[in-house]
C-alpha positions in Angstrom: -12.0 4.7 -5.4 -12.9 1.7 -7.6 -9.2 0.8 -8.3 -8.5 0.8 -4.7 -11.2 -1.4 -3.7 -10.4 -3.6 -6.8 -6.8 -4.2 -5.8 -7.8 -4.8 -2.2 -10.2 -7.3 -3.1 -7.7 -9.1 -5.5 -5.1 -9.2 -2.9 -7.8 -10.6 -0.4 -9.1 -13.3 -2.5 -6.1 -14.2 -4.4 -3.6 -14.0 -1.6 -4.9 -13.6 1.9 -7.7 -16.2 1.9 -5.5 -19.1 0.1 -2.7 -18.4 2.2 -5.1 -18.7 5.3 -7.1 -21.7 4.3 -4.7 -23.7 2.1 -1.5 -23.2 4.0 -0.2 -25.8 6.5 -2.0 -25.3 9.7 0.3 -23.3 12.1 2.9 -22.5 9.4 4.3 -19.0 8.9 2.4 -18.8 5.6 -0.9 -19.4 7.4 -0.1 -16.7 9.8 0.7 -14.5 6.8 -2.4 -15.2 5.3 -4.3 -14.6 8.7 -2.7 -11.1 8.8 -3.3 -10.3 5.0 -7.0 -11.4 5.5 -7.6 -9.5 8.5 -5.9 -6.1 7.7 -6.8 -6.3 4.0 -10.3 -7.5 4.7 -11.0 -4.5 7.1 -9.4 -1.9 4.7 -11.5 -3.4 1.8 -14.7 -3.3 4.2 -14.4 0.3 4.8 -13.1 1.4 1.6 -16.0 -0.5 0.1 -18.5 1.5 2.0 -16.8 4.8 0.7 -17.0 3.4 -2.9 -20.7 3.0 -2.4 -21.3 6.4 -1.2 -19.0 7.8 -4.0 -20.9 5.8 -6.5 -24.3 6.8 -5.1 -23.2 10.7 -5.3 -21.9 10.2 -8.9 -25.2 8.2 -9.9 -27.2 11.1 -8.6 -25.2 13.8 -10.1 -24.9 12.0 -13.5 -28.5 10.8 -13.5 -27.7 7.2 -13.9 -30.5 4.7 -14.4 -31.1 2.5 -11.2 -29.8 -0.6 -12.9 -26.6 1.0 -14.0 -26.2 2.4 -10.5 -26.9 -0.9 -8.7 -24.6 -2.9 -11.2 -21.6 -0.3 -10.6 -22.1 -0.6 -6.9 -22.3 -4.5 -6.9 -19.0 -4.6 -9.1 -17.1 -3.9 -6.0 -17.9 -7.6 -4.6 -16.3 -9.3 -7.4 -12.7 -9.5 -8.5 -11.7 -7.6 -11.4 -15.4 -6.2 -12.0 -14.6 -3.0 -10.4 -12.2 -2.0 -13.1 -14.9 -2.7 -15.8 -17.5 -0.8 -13.6 -15.0 2.2 -13.4 -14.4 2.1 -17.1 -18.1 1.8 -17.9 -19.0 4.7 -15.4 -16.2 7.0 -16.8 -17.4 6.5 -20.3 -20.8 7.3 -19.1 -19.8 10.4 -17.5 -17.7 11.5 -20.3 -20.6 11.0 -22.9 -23.1 12.9 -20.6 -20.7 15.6 -20.5 -20.3 16.0 -24.2 -24.3 16.3 -24.4 
């Protein structure tokens, strides 16, 4: 889930938004930026909610500390951080399973 949210956020922030606001007004590129921002933004928003619920369920099952849980959840708001949070969470779960 973190990878999907992360990729969508990168596409939104680094493709959709720049095309929407930096392309010549009324151009085809601006229209593409509008469409990418709208559809990818909606998909990211819905999937981010699923990401939050999934992280909360995992946090409860793995007995994560509150700060660890919150930072993992907030990572979905910053491009590229979801990948780091997913890696950190995976290592935490594997470490807990070894104990």
